[in-house]
C-alpha positions in Angstrom: -27.6 66.3 29.9 -25.1 64.9 27.5 -25.8 61.4 25.5 -23.5 59.3 24.0 -24.3 57.3 21.2 -22.8 54.0 20.8 -23.3 51.3 18.1 -23.8 51.3 14.3 -26.7 53.1 12.4 -29.5 51.7 10.7 -27.5 52.7 7.5 -24.4 50.9 8.7 -26.3 47.9 9.1 -28.2 47.5 6.3 -24.5 48.3 4.2 -22.9 45.7 5.8 -26.0 43.3 5.4 -25.9 44.1 1.7 -21.6 43.1 1.5 -22.3 40.6 3.3 -25.2 38.6 1.3 -23.1 39.6 -2.0 -20.2 37.8 -1.0 -22.3 35.1 0.2 -24.1 34.6 -3.2 -20.7 34.7 -4.7 -19.2 32.2 -3.0 -22.4 29.9 -3.4 -22.0 30.0 -7.1 -18.7 28.2 -7.0 -19.9 25.4 -4.6 -21.8 23.3 -7.6 -18.4 23.5 -9.5 -16.2 22.6 -6.5 -18.8 19.7 -5.8 -18.4 18.5 -9.1 -14.6 18.5 -9.4 -14.0 16.8 -6.0 -16.4 14.1 -7.3 -14.7 13.8 -10.3 -11.1 13.8 -8.3 -12.5 11.0 -5.9 -13.9 8.9 -9.0 -10.1 9.3 -10.4 -8.6 8.7 -7.1 -10.3 5.5 -6.8 -9.9 4.4 -10.4 -6.2 4.7 -9.8 -6.3 2.8 -6.8 -8.0 0.0 -8.4 -5.7 0.0 -11.4 -2.4 -0.2 -9.0 -4.3 -3.0 -6.5 -4.6 -4.9 -10.2 -1.0 -4.3 -11.3 0.6 -5.1 -7.5 -1.6 -8.5 -7.8 -0.7 -9.4 -11.0 3.4 -8.0 -10.9 3.3 -10.4 -7.4 2.7 -13.5 -9.3 4.9 -12.8 -12.0 7.6 -12.6 -9.7 7.2 -15.4 -8.1 6.8 -17.3 -11.5 9.0 -20.2 -11.9 9.9 -20.7 -8.4 10.6 -24.4 -7.5 12.2 -25.7 -3.7 13.1 -28.7 -5.8 13.0 -30.0 -9.4 9.6 -29.0 -10.9 8.6 -30.2 -14.4 7.4 -27.4 -16.8 7.5 -23.8 -17.7 7.0 -21.5 -14.8 6.0 -18.3 -17.2 3.6 -19.6 -20.4 2.5 -16.5 -22.3 -0.3 -16.7 -24.9 -2.6 -15.2 -27.0 -0.2 -12.5 -28.4 0.8 -11.6 -24.9 -2.7 -11.2 -23.5 -3.0 -14.3 -21.4 -0.1 -15.1 -18.5 0.0 -18.5 -16.7 2.4 -18.2 -14.1 3.7 -21.4 -11.7 5.7 -21.4 -8.1 5.9 -23.3 -5.6 3.7 -21.9 -2.9 4.3 -24.6 -0.4 8.1 -25.6 -1.2 6.9 -28.9 -1.4 9.4 -29.6 -4.9 6.8 -29.7 -7.3 4.4 -27.5 -9.0 1.4 -29.1 -7.5 -2.3 -29.5 -9.8 -4.8 -30.6 -7.3 -7.8 -28.7 -6.7 -7.3 -27.4 -3.3 -3.5 -26.4 -3.5 -2.7 -25.6 -7.4 0.1 -23.9 -7.8 -0.6 -21.9 -11.0 -2.7 -19.1 -11.7 -3.7 -17.2 -15.0 -4.5 -13.7 -16.0 -6.3 -12.7 -19.4 -7.8 -9.8 -21.2 -11.1 -10.5 -22.5 -13.8 -8.4 -24.1 -12.0 -5.3 -21.9 -12.0 -7.1 -18.6 -8.9 -8.5 -17.1 -9.9 -12.1 -15.8 -8.0 -14.9 -13.4 -8.2 -18.5 -12.8 -6.9 -20.4 -10.3 -5.4 -23.7 -11.7 -5.2 -22.5 -15.2 -3.5 -25.1 -17.7 -4.6 -22.9 -20.8 -5.9 -19.6 -21.8 -9.1 -21.3 -23.8 -10.1 -23.2 -20.5 -13.5 -22.1 -18.5 -14.3 -20.9 -15.4 -12.2 -17.4 -15.3 -13.4 -14.8 -13.2 -13.5 -11.1 -14.1 -11.3 -9.1 -11.7 -12.7 -5.7 -13.4 -15.4 -4.8 -14.8 -15.5 -3.6 -18.2 -18.1 -0.5 -17.6 -15.9 0.8 -15.1 -12.6 0.4 -16.5 -12.2 -0.5 -20.1 -9.0 -2.4 -20.3 -7.5 -2.4 -24.1 -4.4 -3.9 -24.3 -2.4 -6.7 -21.6 1.4 -6.5 -22.9 
């Protein structure tokens, strides 16, 4: 009676398992490094996105500076503190004047203070109180605002 043998021998299975284990262990060594690289890249991406959003917002305000649908009095753009503070005015509601009321104020200020970018709606000077931080100096330290 003839028997045909099929399948792998024990030696072949052990060699295949050894090769698979070596490959698995060697790729597992790179996993922490890849995770660290992905984490750093996502952090950089978040930071870049935050900077872009702040710059876009300030840019939009600067583009609108000085717009008036009538006869507005004063300056549309005031730069102070050697360029570290900007106050912009524009006629947001198209009534022909730059409003100063609390509900419809047409001026917005941006300034650099202690490494943080700050904003104030209704700003009349760079030294006034009530500025809100746009950026966290522990996360994003801004050195110049020009």
